[in-house]
C-alpha atoms as one frame of an Amber mdcrd trajectory, in Angstrom:
protein
  -7.847  41.593 -41.136  -4.612  43.583 -40.738  -3.832  44.655 -37.138  -2.928
  48.176 -38.310  -6.450  48.508 -39.752  -7.911  47.417 -36.408  -5.769  49.996
 -34.596  -7.027  52.619 -37.050 -10.662  51.640 -36.341 -10.057  51.858 -32.578
  -8.550  55.325 -33.054 -11.535  56.444 -35.168 -13.960  55.145 -32.538 -12.001
  56.850 -29.755 -12.198  60.237 -31.475 -15.938  60.004 -32.216 -19.052  60.192
 -30.045 -20.081  56.705 -31.212 -19.871  53.747 -28.873 -19.652  50.931 -31.434
 -18.300  50.237 -34.886 -19.031  47.212 -37.084 -17.090  46.533 -40.290 -17.762
  43.671 -42.705 -15.628  42.736 -45.688 -16.610  39.529 -47.412 -16.712  36.763
 -44.814 -14.651  38.788 -42.313 -16.175  41.158 -39.786 -15.054  43.083 -36.719
 -17.234  44.642 -34.031 -15.567  47.103 -31.645 -17.443  48.445 -28.606 -16.195
  51.312 -26.456 -16.922  50.935 -22.763 -18.742  53.623 -20.783 -16.796  56.806
 -20.105 -15.085  56.920 -16.729 -16.979  58.884 -14.171 -15.428  62.169 -13.152
 -15.110  63.377  -9.579 -18.061  65.542  -8.499 -17.320  69.220  -8.206 -16.786
  70.644  -4.750 -19.898  72.279  -3.276 -20.209  76.011  -3.784 -21.037  78.029
  -0.698 -23.647  80.715  -1.192 -24.515  83.742   0.911 -28.133  83.577  -0.278
 -30.686  82.008   2.073 -31.843  78.540   1.134 -35.597  77.970   0.940 -36.839
  75.125   3.123 -40.274  74.908   1.500 -40.990  71.817  -0.576 -40.877  72.279
  -4.337 -44.345  72.241  -5.864 -43.238  71.230  -9.351 -41.012  68.199  -9.942
 -37.920  68.826 -12.019 -38.175  67.006 -15.356 -35.262  66.090 -17.626 -35.606
  65.444 -21.352 -33.448  62.749 -22.886 -32.887  63.674 -26.532 -31.520  61.909
 -29.584 -27.827  62.487 -30.272 -28.066  61.261 -33.878 -30.383  60.874 -36.837
 -31.284  57.223 -37.259 -33.517  54.391 -36.079 -34.310  54.094 -32.366 -34.081
  50.619 -30.791 -35.265  50.237 -27.212 -33.962  46.693 -26.760 -34.713  44.207
 -24.022 -35.032  45.710 -20.572 -35.748  49.219 -21.844 -37.461  51.357 -19.210
 -41.206  51.950 -19.366 -43.362  54.651 -17.809 -43.075  54.434 -14.020 -39.719
  52.606 -14.024 -36.809  54.024 -12.039 -33.663  54.772 -14.052 -30.184  55.617
 -12.856 -27.545  58.026 -14.126 -25.621  56.332 -16.953 -28.156  53.527 -17.423
 -28.628  52.501 -21.090 -32.086  53.481 -22.348 -31.724  52.290 -25.936 -29.612
  52.777 -29.048 -29.836  54.798 -32.233 -28.695  52.991 -35.335 -27.080  55.405
 -37.744 -25.160  54.186 -40.798 -24.932  50.686 -39.246 -23.300  52.151 -36.127
 -25.166  51.743 -32.842 -24.988  54.777 -30.535 -26.065  54.122 -26.966 -28.519
  56.518 -25.292 -27.772  56.823 -21.583 -29.849  58.288 -18.761 -28.480  61.715
 -17.899 -30.222  61.758 -14.504 -31.545  59.414 -11.839 -35.317  59.431 -11.599
 -38.632  57.958 -12.721 -39.697  57.678 -16.376 -42.702  59.940 -16.996 -43.012
  59.448 -20.773 -41.514  57.246 -23.474 -41.949  59.370 -26.587 -40.681  56.998
 -29.312 -41.466  53.446 -30.310 -38.940  50.717 -30.988 -37.870  50.784 -34.654
 -39.054  54.321 -35.323 -36.898  56.943 -37.091 -35.617  59.809 -34.944 -34.100
  63.198 -35.690 -31.158  64.899 -34.009 -32.368  66.563 -30.797 -35.742  64.777
 -30.805 -37.092  64.134 -27.314 -37.041  60.400 -26.510 -37.782  60.203 -22.769
 -39.036  62.521 -20.039 -37.691  61.681 -16.577 -38.701  63.162 -13.244 -35.457
  63.771 -11.379 -35.113  61.988  -8.047
């Protein structure tokens, strides 16, 4: 495979939201995987003149992890189950779309309350996949 074609594939992957690209031509194939995005520095705390409540929250805050693509959901080995703790940036599964595998990452740290899709099932854009109680 021509190196200029590989450079072009890397550029395409870099400008997309996908994390992997797989190309096959006859007996040749190339699989390019983009590493996780670098973490940014947390924003400086904002000071507020409003009083802060010291009472314990009665309702836990719940985050929904949603599909970023239309495709087939694959949970993979080690996928979290109900009751498992997950961490920010942890892979939760992938969505296969047009033979490209797009990683689904935890957007919060917390405990899995619900797994709303089964391995191998089709998913729609924006479909809720996981519900996580924020830690």
